N, C-alpha and C positions, 0 to 999 in steps of 0.2 A: 574435563574442565579443572578438576582438582588434581589430576595426575595419577589417580588410582588406575592400575592396569589389570584389575580383576575382571569379573564378569561384566562386560560392557553392553549397553543397550543403545539402539539407534533412536535418536530423538532429533527434533528440529527446534533449535533455540534461536529466536530472533531471525527466522528465515534461513538459517544455516544448518545443514545436516551434520550431526556430530555423533561420535561414539562416546558415551559417558557412563559413569558408574550409577548405581541405583540411587544414591543420595543426590547426585547432580541432575538426575532425570526429572526432578520436580520443577526445574527451571525451563522446561520445554515441553513439547507435545510429542508423544510417542509416534513413530512412523509405523505404517502398516507393513508387516512382514509377509513375504510371499511364502506360502507353504510349498513343500515338494509336490503335493497333489496338483496344485494349480500352476506349476512352474512352466508348462508349455503355453499357457495363456498369459499375455501381458497384463499387468495390473495397471489400471488407470485410476489415479487418485482423483477423487471428485473435487472440483473447484467449487466453492460454495456459491459464488456469484460471478460467473465468467463474462457475462454480457452487460455488466454495469461498470460505470466509472464515477469518480467523484466530480460533483458539479464545480464549475469554474469559480463561483463566488463562495466557496466553502468557508473561507477564513472569516468573511463578513458575517455569514449566517451563524457560524459557531460562536463568535464573540458576542453578537447581539443576543442570541438565545441564552447563553451562559449568564450575561449581565441581567437579562430579564428575570432570571431565576434567582438573582441576588447571590450568585456563587462567585467566589474568588477563583483565580486560576489554580491556586494551591488546593482548594477544596475539590475542584473539578478533577484535578490530576489525581488526588487520592481516591476519588470515586472510581476512576478508570484504572487505577493502579499503574499510572504513568508518572514520569518526571514532570515537574512544573515547567521546566525549560522546553519540553516537547510540546506541551499545550500552548506555550507562548509562540513557538515557531509555527504551529498550525494556525494560530490567530493572525500571525504576521503574513501568512501565505508562503513562507519559505520552505515548508515541509508539508506534504500531504499525508494524512493518515491512511493506513491500509484499508481496503474495502470492507473487510470484516469489522474493523474497529469503527469505521465511519457509520456502519449500520448500527452498531451498539450505541455510538454517540447520538445518532438520530433517535433511537428509542428513548434514551435518557432525556434528551432535550426536547423531544417531540418535534423534530424537524426532519427534512429529507435532504441528505447530503449526497444521494446517489441518483444517477440517471442512466437510462439505457445507453450503451455504447454502440454507436452506429459506425462500423468500419468504412462504409461508403462515404460518409461525411468527411472522414479524415482524408480519403483519397481525393475528393473534390477540393478540399482545402489546400492540399499540396499542389494540385494542378493550377489553382487560382494564383498561387504565389503568396509569399509571406509579406510582401510589401517592403522587405528589406533590400538594400542595395548589395549587389555582388561586384566582384572585380570586373565581370563582363559588362556591367553598366558603365564603367569608366573607360573602357577600351573603345577606340574608334577603329573600325575595320575599314581598310581601304579596298575599294573594289577595282578590279582591273577593267580598263576601258576597252 
């Protein structure tokens, strides 16, 4: 990040894998290195909550709970170590927090922003259709007599 080409470490910064110097490594999380002893076995990084997703009405719940605790967006952002503009986007519903962060927000505000993710429900939803019109809805197909 700073351009130092010395001894680099593998870290994940904002979801992006990077090679950074020791000083810049504090801005991310260290990646698990594979030792030579275990090189024949693939390393599977554990996802903290793979079968959960953020609830649909997260924006309303987040704003209502924050206001009930008499916190401003600025105070709440500082508590989470996030930018105030990010908190505003969450409350507008234009940006979803990451699952890990939603879990932390839930603990702080004493709300549940997560629900079990049911992949079969998504498949059924796609089969049922989205209710939106497509080009095919406007085309009249002539049948041969």
